[in-house]
C-alpha positions in Angstrom: 54.1 13.8 -5.1 51.3 14.6 -7.4 50.9 18.2 -8.6 47.5 19.8 -8.8 46.2 21.1 -12.1 45.9 24.6 -10.6 49.6 24.6 -9.5 50.7 23.4 -13.0 48.5 26.0 -14.8 49.9 28.8 -12.6 53.5 27.8 -13.5 52.5 27.5 -17.2 51.2 31.1 -17.0 54.4 32.3 -15.3 56.6 30.8 -17.9 54.4 32.0 -20.8 54.7 35.6 -19.4 58.5 35.1 -19.0 58.7 34.0 -22.6 56.6 37.0 -23.8 58.6 39.5 -21.9 62.1 38.0 -22.4 64.6 40.2 -24.2 67.1 37.4 -25.0 66.1 34.8 -27.6 67.5 31.8 -25.7 65.5 32.8 -22.5 62.4 33.1 -24.6 62.9 29.7 -26.2 63.5 27.9 -22.9 60.6 29.6 -21.2 58.3 28.6 -24.1 59.4 25.0 -23.8 59.0 25.0 -20.1 55.5 26.5 -20.4 54.6 23.8 -22.9 55.8 21.1 -20.5 53.8 22.6 -17.6 50.8 22.6 -19.9 51.2 18.9 -20.6 51.6 18.1 -16.9 48.5 20.2 -16.1 46.5 18.3 -18.7 47.5 15.0 -17.1 46.7 16.4 -13.7 43.2 17.5 -14.9 42.5 14.1 -16.3 43.7 12.4 -13.1 41.5 14.8 -11.0 38.5 14.2 -13.2 39.0 10.4 -13.0 39.1 10.6 -9.2 36.0 12.7 -9.1 34.1 10.2 -11.3 35.3 7.4 -9.0 34.1 9.3 -6.0 30.7 9.9 -7.5 30.4 6.2 -8.5 31.4 5.1 -5.0 28.8 7.5 -3.5 26.1 6.1 -5.7 27.0 2.6 -4.9 27.0 3.4 -1.2 23.5 4.9 -1.5 22.3 1.9 -3.4 23.5 -0.5 -0.7 22.1 1.6 2.2 19.1 -0.1 3.8 15.8 1.7 3.3 13.7 1.8 6.5 10.4 -0.1 6.2 7.0 1.6 6.5 6.5 0.2 9.9 9.9 1.6 11.1 8.9 5.0 9.7 5.6 5.0 11.6 7.4 4.4 14.9 9.6 7.5 14.3 8.9 10.8 16.1 8.8 12.4 12.6 7.4 9.8 10.2 7.5 12.2 7.3 11.3 12.4 7.6 12.0 8.7 8.3 14.3 7.2 10.8 17.9 8.1 11.4 19.8 4.8 12.1 17.4 2.1 13.4 
């Protein structure tokens, strides 16, 4: 299961707050390490999400490029020639 960057950042914040408010030194040290680990996982999740978004945009652009453009004759036969045809 892949964790979202939002989920990871939320846990990073919780652990950072726990470290800041801890009375015991060992609790503070562990919470700081855990917050740092959540930050690293969040960074990886952000990179993964950005890569997926780039891939989606590239796929959308490729789909638009491969979409057939109606010819001028087809557009003239449409009820709304200024808008073009739906699917001929």
